[in-house]
All heavy atoms as an XYZ file, in Angstrom:
652
protein
N       0.482     20.353     19.682
C       0.774     19.511     18.543
C      -0.075     19.948     17.339
O      -1.225     20.269     17.493
C       0.533     18.059     18.865
C       0.849     17.144     17.743
S       0.669     15.422     18.328
C       1.428     14.630     16.960
N       0.512     19.956     16.208
C      -0.222     20.365     14.993
C      -1.046     19.203     14.440
O      -0.783     18.051     14.741
C       0.790     20.852     13.937
O       1.732     19.863     13.665
N      -2.028     19.569     13.635
C      -2.900     18.565     13.096
C      -2.395     17.980     11.784
O      -1.299     18.264     11.326
N      -3.249     17.173     11.171
C      -2.986     16.543      9.900
C      -3.823     17.213      8.827
O      -5.041     17.447      9.041
C      -3.290     15.055      9.954
C      -2.266     14.319     10.752
C      -2.252     14.164     12.120
C      -1.093     13.686     10.263
N      -1.104     13.444     12.473
C      -0.388     13.156     11.362
C      -0.566     13.545      8.970
C       0.800     12.454     11.199
C       0.618     12.837      8.820
C       1.293     12.323      9.950
N      -3.247     17.553      7.732
C      -3.913     18.283      6.652
C      -4.135     17.399      5.456
O      -3.238     16.673      5.024
C      -3.085     19.501      6.247
C      -3.103     20.574      7.280
C      -2.283     20.694      8.370
C      -4.035     21.634      7.360
N      -2.651     21.741      9.121
C      -3.706     22.362      8.507
C      -5.103     22.050      6.548
C      -4.404     23.501      8.878
C      -5.803     23.169      6.914
C      -5.453     23.896      8.067
N      -5.344     17.487      4.898
C      -5.671     16.815      3.647
C      -5.679     17.888      2.559
O      -6.507     18.792      2.580
C      -7.013     16.125      3.723
C      -7.497     15.384      2.456
C      -6.485     14.364      1.995
C      -8.833     14.750      2.678
N      -4.701     17.806      1.673
C      -4.582     18.790      0.593
C      -4.795     18.091     -0.741
O      -4.477     16.924     -0.897
C      -3.164     19.408      0.597
O      -2.910     20.030      1.836
N      -5.354     18.813     -1.675
C      -5.598     18.235     -3.019
C      -4.855     19.070     -4.063
O      -4.691     20.281     -3.938
C      -7.101     18.239     -3.350
C      -7.707     19.610     -3.382
C      -7.357     17.503     -4.642
N      -4.398     18.315     -5.051
C      -3.786     18.921     -6.233
C      -4.579     18.436     -7.440
O      -4.942     17.282     -7.502
C      -2.300     18.544     -6.333
C      -1.542     19.063     -5.172
C      -1.411     18.284     -4.018
C      -1.037     20.355     -5.146
C      -0.774     18.792     -2.899
C      -0.393     20.860     -4.031
C      -0.267     20.068     -2.892
N      -4.877     19.350     -8.336
C      -5.733     19.043     -9.505
C      -4.968     19.297    -10.785
O      -4.153     20.232    -10.836
C      -7.005     19.906     -9.461
C      -7.734     19.783     -8.140
S      -9.069     20.946     -8.007
C     -10.361     19.925     -8.719
N      -5.235     18.452    -11.778
C      -4.595     18.621    -13.064
C      -5.470     19.530    -13.936
O      -6.560     19.115    -14.380
C      -4.404     17.255    -13.757
C      -3.373     17.274    -14.814
C      -2.021     17.361    -14.518
C      -3.728     17.215    -16.134
C      -1.058     17.354    -15.494
C      -2.773     17.227    -17.145
C      -1.442     17.299    -16.821
N      -5.056     20.763    -14.104
C      -5.830     21.771    -14.789
C      -4.978     22.432    -15.881
O      -3.865     22.872    -15.612
C      -6.331     22.867    -13.779
C      -7.092     23.958    -14.492
C      -7.162     22.241    -12.662
N      -5.519     22.478    -17.096
C      -4.823     23.111    -18.214
C      -3.399     22.578    -18.387
O      -2.477     23.340    -18.630
C      -4.829     24.640    -18.066
C      -6.181     25.204    -18.137
O      -7.077     24.700    -18.838
N      -6.438     26.276    -17.405
N      -3.239     21.275    -18.225
C      -1.943     20.640    -18.480
C      -0.903     20.714    -17.389
O       0.238     20.359    -17.561
N      -1.354     21.145    -16.178
C      -0.400     21.215    -15.057
C      -1.113     20.939    -13.753
O      -2.306     21.154    -13.590
C       0.206     22.636    -15.010
N      -0.349     20.445    -12.765
C      -0.878     20.231    -11.437
C      -0.909     21.579    -10.695
O       0.052     22.317    -10.745
C       0.000     19.270    -10.647
C      -0.085     17.847    -11.109
C       0.792     17.160    -11.856
C      -1.165     16.939    -10.846
N       0.349     15.877    -12.089
C      -0.869     15.716    -11.466
C      -2.379     17.015    -10.162
C      -1.683     14.608    -11.406
C      -3.217     15.909    -10.098
C      -2.881     14.735    -10.720
N      -2.035     21.850    -10.037
C      -2.172     23.064     -9.221
C      -2.784     22.700     -7.888
O      -3.536     21.727     -7.776
C      -3.038     24.149     -9.940
C      -2.358     24.628    -11.206
C      -4.429     23.630    -10.228
N      -2.499     23.500     -6.895
C      -3.070     23.288     -5.586
C      -4.548     23.635     -5.608
O      -4.934     24.658     -6.157
C      -2.332     24.188     -4.589
O      -3.049     24.276     -3.382
N      -5.377     22.786     -4.981
C      -6.794     23.086     -4.843
C      -7.010     24.438     -4.130
O      -7.979     25.141     -4.418
N      -6.126     24.764     -3.213
C      -6.220     26.016     -2.467
C      -6.077     27.224     -3.391
O      -6.573     28.294     -3.055
C      -5.178     26.058     -1.352
N      -5.387     27.056     -4.509
C      -5.153     28.187     -5.422
C      -6.304     28.442     -6.378
O      -6.342     29.436     -7.058
C      -3.870     27.984     -6.205
O      -4.022     26.921     -7.147
N      -7.277     27.479     -6.413
C      -8.401     27.620     -7.319
C      -9.536     28.394     -6.640
O      -9.723     28.259     -5.445
C      -8.914     26.245     -7.742
C      -7.920     25.362     -8.457
C      -8.476     23.988     -8.680
C      -7.522     26.008     -9.791
N     -10.271     29.131     -7.415
C     -11.369     29.908     -6.891
C     -12.644     29.102     -6.963
O     -13.594     29.475     -7.626
C     -11.517     31.235     -7.662
C     -12.495     32.169     -7.004
O     -12.730     32.054     -5.781
O     -13.050     33.043     -7.719
N     -12.610     27.918     -6.304
C     -13.747     27.008     -6.311
C     -13.976     26.527     -4.875
O     -13.042     26.041     -4.233
C     -13.458     25.799     -7.213
C     -14.649     24.815     -7.232
C     -13.135     26.258     -8.633
N     -15.184     26.661     -4.369
C     -15.475     26.233     -3.023
C     -15.288     24.726     -2.846
O     -15.581     23.953     -3.727
C     -16.930     26.558     -2.656
C     -17.138     28.070     -2.434
O     -16.174     28.774     -2.124
O     -18.313     28.512     -2.525
N     -14.770     24.356     -1.688
C     -14.676     22.928     -1.332
C     -13.315     22.285     -1.617
O     -13.148     21.106     -1.261
N     -12.379     22.962     -2.236
C     -11.112     22.324     -2.586
C      -9.965     22.814     -1.729
O      -8.811     22.428     -1.923
C     -10.784     22.552     -4.065
C     -11.810     21.879     -4.931
C     -12.781     22.483     -5.635
C     -11.993     20.460     -5.127
N     -13.569     21.556     -6.283
C     -13.117     20.314     -5.995
C     -11.334     19.357     -4.683
C     -13.543     19.074     -6.399
C     -11.767     18.099     -5.105
C     -12.865     17.972     -5.958
N     -10.238     23.630     -0.733
C      -9.179     24.100      0.165
C      -8.766     22.974      1.108
O      -9.552     22.065      1.386
C      -9.697     25.288      1.003
N      -7.498     22.990      1.536
C      -7.051     21.969      2.495
C      -7.897     21.977      3.772
O      -8.421     22.999      4.184
C      -5.620     22.389      2.811
C      -5.202     23.220      1.667
C      -6.440     23.920      1.210
N      -8.040     20.805      4.389
C      -8.789     20.669      5.616
C      -7.915     20.009      6.657
O      -7.161     19.083      6.351
C     -10.028     19.807      5.383
C     -10.954     20.430      4.379
C     -12.355     20.486      4.871
N     -13.123     21.294      3.926
C     -14.172     20.866      3.279
N     -14.600     19.651      3.452
N     -14.828     21.658      2.466
N      -8.067     20.461      7.885
C      -7.272     19.929      8.989
C      -8.077     18.881      9.755
O      -9.274     19.044     10.008
C      -6.863     21.051      9.938
C      -5.929     20.586     11.027
C      -5.452     21.711     11.944
O      -6.062     22.779     11.937
O      -4.461     21.496     12.640
N      -7.370     17.790     10.143
C      -7.980     16.736     10.928
C      -7.079     16.445     12.140
O      -5.891     16.761     12.120
C      -8.130     15.463     10.099
C      -9.116     15.689      8.975
C      -8.679     15.972      7.660
C     -10.489     15.643      9.191
C      -9.573     16.197      6.635
C     -11.391     15.867      8.162
C     -10.932     16.146      6.893
O     -11.828     16.370      5.890
N      -7.648     15.882     13.189
C      -6.932     15.653     14.436
C      -5.854     14.616     14.329
O      -4.829     14.698     15.000
C      -7.882     15.316     15.554
C      -8.801     16.451     15.964
C      -9.742     16.073     17.072
O      -9.520     15.040     17.743
O     -10.729     16.814     17.288
N      -6.114     13.539     13.518
C      -5.158     12.445     13.466
C      -4.904     12.031     12.007
O      -5.728     12.313     11.142
C      -5.679     11.186     14.245
O      -6.841     10.705     13.542
C      -6.021     11.522     15.678
N      -3.829     11.285     11.817
C      -3.502     10.753     10.473
C      -4.627      9.757     10.088
O      -5.034      9.769      8.928
C      -2.168     10.043     10.495
C      -1.811      9.322      9.183
C      -1.782     10.284      7.994
C      -0.451      8.611      9.317
N      -5.118      8.969     11.009
C      -6.162      7.994     10.705
C      -7.425      8.680     10.157
O      -7.997      8.235      9.138
C      -6.523      7.171     11.954
C      -7.594      6.157     11.681
C      -7.957      5.332     12.910
O      -7.743      5.798     14.045
O      -8.462      4.239     12.728
N      -7.841      9.759     10.783
C      -9.014     10.485     10.302
C      -8.725     11.079      8.900
O      -9.565     10.986      8.025
C      -9.448     11.588     11.285
C      -9.904     10.946     12.601
C     -10.559     12.447     10.697
C     -10.066     11.952     13.716
N      -7.569     11.657      8.743
C      -7.202     12.235      7.439
C      -7.215     11.183      6.350
O      -7.774     11.388      5.273
C      -5.830     12.910      7.536
S      -5.344     13.819      6.083
N      -6.605     10.036      6.602
C      -6.558      8.960      5.614
C      -7.970      8.438      5.308
O      -8.288      8.075      4.183
C      -5.667      7.828      6.091
C      -4.166      8.198      6.128
C      -3.504      8.307      4.760
O      -4.136      7.945      3.733
O      -2.385      8.814      4.705
N      -8.823      8.380      6.318
C     -10.196      7.939      6.113
C     -10.947      8.913      5.223
O     -11.664      8.501      4.275
C     -10.943      7.790      7.487
O     -10.278      6.823      8.251
C     -12.403      7.428      7.271
N     -10.805     10.185      5.439
C     -11.451     11.206      4.619
C     -10.863     11.194      3.202
O     -11.610     11.373      2.218
C     -11.285     12.597      5.216
C     -11.999     12.781      6.546
C     -13.460     12.469      6.491
N     -14.133     13.290      5.530
C     -15.333     13.056      5.038
N     -16.065     12.059      5.445
N     -15.897     13.853      4.117
N      -9.580     10.972      3.077
C      -8.940     10.882      1.766
C      -9.534      9.693      0.995
O      -9.920      9.865     -0.180
C      -7.412     10.699      1.941
C      -6.653     10.453      0.665
C      -5.171     10.223      0.981
C      -4.394      9.790     -0.207
N      -2.973      9.547      0.132
N      -9.624      8.560      1.599
C     -10.184      7.360      0.957
C     -11.632      7.581      0.541
O     -12.051      7.198     -0.571
C     -10.057      6.136      1.859
N     -12.435      8.224      1.422
C     -13.836      8.513      1.121
C     -13.923      9.419     -0.129
O     -14.734      9.157     -1.024
C     -14.502      9.174      2.305
C     -15.864      9.715      2.004
C     -16.958      8.880      1.970
C     -16.043     11.050      1.696
C     -18.228      9.377      1.660
C     -17.296     11.569      1.377
C     -18.378     10.720      1.341
N     -13.105     10.422     -0.162
C     -13.138     11.377     -1.276
C     -12.747     10.703     -2.591
O     -13.424     10.880     -3.626
C     -12.223     12.558     -0.993
O     -12.658     13.188      0.239
C     -12.244     13.597     -2.117
N     -11.703      9.865     -2.572
C     -11.275      9.160     -3.759
C     -12.377      8.218     -4.234
O     -12.657      8.150     -5.432
C      -9.931      8.444     -3.513
C      -8.802      9.484     -3.331
C      -9.616      7.484     -4.655
C      -7.486      8.905     -2.852
N     -12.987      7.494     -3.309
C     -14.121      6.612     -3.694
C     -15.256      7.414     -4.328
O     -15.829      6.992     -5.329
C     -14.629      5.841     -2.473
C     -13.862      4.626     -2.108
C     -14.610      3.734     -1.082
N     -15.169      4.465      0.041
C     -14.532      4.754      1.174
N     -13.251      4.371      1.320
N     -15.122      5.405      2.157
N     -15.589      8.540     -3.744
C     -16.686      9.363     -4.249
C     -16.369      9.845     -5.668
O     -17.269      9.827     -6.569
C     -16.924     10.577     -3.348
O     -17.353     10.132     -2.092
N     -15.138     10.292     -5.916
C     -14.769     10.748     -7.253
C     -14.764      9.593     -8.249
O     -15.150      9.778     -9.415
C     -13.402     11.456     -7.200
C     -13.411     12.805     -6.457
C     -11.980     13.310     -6.271
C     -14.267     13.825     -7.189
N     -14.314      8.430     -7.822
C     -14.297      7.251     -8.679
C     -15.699      6.881     -9.092
O     -15.983      6.569    -10.246
C     -13.610      6.083     -8.001
O     -12.255      6.464     -7.683
C     -13.572      4.834     -8.853
N     -16.635      6.919     -8.114
C     -18.040      6.627     -8.421
C     -18.654      7.685     -9.403
O     -19.394      7.318    -10.273
C     -18.845      6.590     -7.129
C     -18.571      5.370     -6.322
C     -19.381      5.365     -5.053
N     -18.991      4.237     -4.210
C     -18.992      4.241     -2.898
N     -19.401      5.330     -2.250
N     -18.628      3.187     -2.213
N     -18.293      8.918     -9.177
C     -18.784      9.963    -10.076
C     -18.309      9.737    -11.516
O     -19.046      9.846    -12.486
C     -18.320     11.339     -9.596
O     -18.977     11.694     -8.409
N     -17.026      9.380    -11.650
C     -16.476      9.119    -12.985
C     -17.149      7.898    -13.625
O     -17.462      7.927    -14.791
C     -14.957      8.923    -12.905
N     -17.384      6.869    -12.807
C     -18.060      5.635    -13.321
C     -19.487      5.941    -13.756
O     -20.011      5.268    -14.630
C     -18.028      4.579    -12.245
N     -20.091      6.962    -13.161
C     -21.459      7.324    -13.517
C     -21.499      8.232    -14.737
O     -22.545      8.716    -15.133
C     -22.144      7.992    -12.318
N     -20.311      8.534    -15.309
C     -20.250      9.338    -16.487
C     -19.992     10.842    -16.290
O     -19.985     11.580    -17.249
N     -19.775     11.221    -15.067
C     -19.495     12.626    -14.806
C     -18.026     12.912    -15.142
O     -17.175     12.074    -14.962
C     -19.744     12.994    -13.362
C     -21.220     12.869    -13.000
C     -21.486     13.430    -11.595
N     -22.885     13.261    -11.269
C     -23.316     12.521    -10.286
N     -22.508     11.882     -9.504
N     -24.632     12.424    -10.045
N     -17.788     14.120    -15.584
C     -16.409     14.547    -15.867
C     -15.737     14.844    -14.516
O     -16.219     15.682    -13.737
C     -16.367     15.818    -16.770
C     -14.954     16.292    -16.960
C     -17.022     15.495    -18.109
N     -14.644     14.158    -14.257
C     -13.908     14.356    -13.009
C     -12.484     14.766    -13.323
O     -11.756     14.025    -14.008
C     -13.933     13.029    -12.189
C     -13.116     13.199    -10.929
C     -15.375     12.641    -11.853
N     -12.078     15.902    -12.855
C     -10.710     16.372    -13.042
C      -9.757     15.450    -12.267
O     -10.035     15.105    -11.110
C     -10.600     17.823    -12.488
O     -11.491     18.647    -13.219
C      -9.184     18.357    -12.606
N      -8.655     15.059    -12.884
C      -7.668     14.249    -12.159
C      -7.178     14.957    -10.897
O      -6.927     16.137    -10.931
C      -6.534     14.067    -13.153
C      -7.165     14.235    -14.513
C      -8.248     15.265    -14.263
N      -7.099     14.208     -9.810
C      -6.661     14.799     -8.541
C      -5.601     13.892     -7.885
O      -5.492     12.717     -8.179
C      -7.840     14.914     -7.553
O      -8.457     13.638     -7.384
C      -8.861     15.924     -8.043
N      -4.852     14.513     -6.979
C      -3.883     13.796     -6.150
C      -4.069     14.317     -4.722
O      -4.022     15.542     -4.526
C      -2.462     14.060     -6.649
C      -1.413     13.397     -5.827
N      -1.143     12.042     -5.989
C      -0.630     13.832     -4.848
C      -0.165     11.725     -5.124
N       0.157     12.788     -4.425
N      -4.285     13.448     -3.784
C      -4.595     13.827     -2.408
C      -3.454     13.466     -1.491
O      -2.838     12.391     -1.617
C      -5.876     13.107     -1.938
C      -7.044     13.469     -2.776
C      -7.381     12.920     -3.998
C      -7.979     14.487     -2.510
N      -8.506     13.562     -4.464
C      -8.887     14.514     -3.591
C      -8.151     15.373     -1.458
C      -9.972     15.383     -3.642
C      -9.244     16.245     -1.500
C     -10.125     16.248     -2.575
N      -3.121     14.361     -0.557
C      -1.977     14.164      0.339
C      -2.387     14.494      1.786
O      -2.942     15.579      2.030
C      -0.787     15.086     -0.048
C       0.371     14.897      0.903
C      -0.370     14.846     -1.486
N      -2.111     13.575      2.704
C      -2.229     13.827      4.142
C      -0.817     14.156      4.660
O       0.112     13.368      4.437
C      -2.772     12.650      4.905
S      -4.541     12.335      4.691
N      -0.674     15.283      5.319
C       0.634     15.601      5.886
C       0.452     16.350      7.221
O      -0.558     16.975      7.442
C       1.490     16.417      4.955
C       0.916     17.813      4.713
O      -0.113     17.951      4.049
N       1.549     18.826      5.248
N       1.427     16.210      8.065
C       1.367     16.807      9.376
C       1.952     18.210      9.381
O       2.902     18.495      8.683
C       2.136     15.932     10.397
C       1.944     16.362     11.812
C       2.591     15.407     12.819
O       3.512     14.687     12.442
O       2.132     15.384     13.950
N       1.348     19.078     10.169
C       1.926     20.400     10.395
C       1.219     21.565      9.725
O       0.695     22.429     10.388
N       1.188     21.568      8.417
C       0.560     22.658      7.715
C       0.091     22.143      6.342
O       0.587     21.183      5.797
C       1.580     23.787      7.473
N      -0.898     22.802      5.827
C      -1.448     22.445      4.521
C      -0.384     22.608      3.440
O       0.428     23.537      3.541
C      -2.650     23.315      4.202
N      -0.368     21.717      2.481
C       0.550     21.847      1.361
C      -0.030     22.840      0.373
O      -1.214     22.774      0.029
C       0.753     20.499      0.683
C       1.458     19.414      1.460
C       1.598     18.177      0.606
C       2.797     19.875      1.953
N       0.801     23.784     -0.094
C       0.348     24.725     -1.106
C       1.196     24.618     -2.366
O       0.802     25.035     -3.414
C       0.396     26.173     -0.573
O       1.704     26.443     -0.118
C      -0.612     26.358      0.527
N       2.384     24.037     -2.225
C       3.259     23.819     -3.369
C       3.052     22.415     -3.911
O       2.930     21.471     -3.143
C       4.739     24.026     -3.018
C       5.087     25.454     -2.664
C       6.551     25.614     -2.418
C       6.828     27.046     -2.035
N       8.238     27.280     -1.785
N       3.050     22.310     -5.235
C       2.836     21.033     -5.876
C       4.037     20.106     -5.559
O       5.168     20.487     -5.827
C       2.674     21.220     -7.402
C       2.547     19.874     -8.104
C       1.464     22.094     -7.690
N       3.769     18.903     -5.078
C       4.881     17.953     -4.797
C       5.629     17.654     -6.101
O       5.020     17.475     -7.147
C       4.176     16.724     -4.257
C       2.876     17.232     -3.703
C       2.499     18.357     -4.612
N       6.935     17.545     -6.031
C       7.762     17.285     -7.202
C       7.528     15.931     -7.808
O       7.810     15.738     -8.987
C       9.246     17.459     -6.826
N       6.965     14.992     -7.039
C       6.830     13.635     -7.570
C       5.503     13.389     -8.274
O       5.193     12.244     -8.647
C       6.996     12.614     -6.420
C       5.958     12.748     -5.330
O       5.257     13.786     -5.273
O       5.883     11.839     -4.513
N       4.690     14.415     -8.516
C       3.432     14.216     -9.269
C       3.768     14.057    -10.745
O       4.463     14.849    -11.324
C       2.496     15.384     -9.099
C       1.848     15.558     -7.712
C       0.866     16.712     -7.714
C       1.173     14.273     -7.307
N       3.281     12.968    -11.333
C       3.605     12.736    -12.762
C       2.765     13.564    -13.686
O       1.640     13.940    -13.365
C       3.237     11.242    -12.925
C       2.128     11.049    -11.953
C       2.434     11.937    -10.773
N       3.303     13.888    -14.864
C       2.486     14.544    -15.874
C       1.459     13.521    -16.339
O       1.710     12.335    -16.315
C       3.472     14.929    -16.960
C       4.627     14.034    -16.765
C       4.664     13.675    -15.321
N       0.314     14.017    -16.758
C      -0.717     13.097    -17.312
C      -0.612     13.118    -18.825
O      -0.300     14.112    -19.446
C      -2.111     13.563    -16.897
C      -2.379     13.491    -15.380
C      -3.824     13.937    -15.118
C      -2.187     12.093    -14.880
N      -0.892     11.944    -19.381
C      -0.885     11.838    -20.844
C      -2.036     12.671    -21.417
O      -3.091     12.692    -20.857
C      -1.008     10.368    -21.257
N      -1.780     13.273    -22.549
C      -2.826     14.031    -23.240
C      -3.878     13.078    -23.724
O      -3.590     11.989    -24.199
C      -2.230     14.846    -24.352
N      -5.118     13.518    -23.632
C      -6.205     12.622    -24.088
C      -6.567     12.981    -25.529
O      -6.457     14.034    -25.994
C      -7.410     12.823    -23.194
C      -7.114     12.330    -21.801
C      -8.339     12.420    -20.867
O      -9.457     12.721    -21.360
O      -8.174     12.168    -19.712
């Protein structure tokens, strides 16, 4: 049976891109044994980024997805564009 993957998409230069496509350590998809573990890690990461933003750090907008089978590398069609700041 295949595992559950936590993949991230980041809003960079006006478009959503896969974290796996960026040349930055730590943003590649990660595999977990169960959906519960994946969702727990997703929630932890979102909380951490929210705290960083609240502390005044610049945080790139992200969208996190847990899916079974293989890491996502294509941007999901349902990601909304972000308003220009």
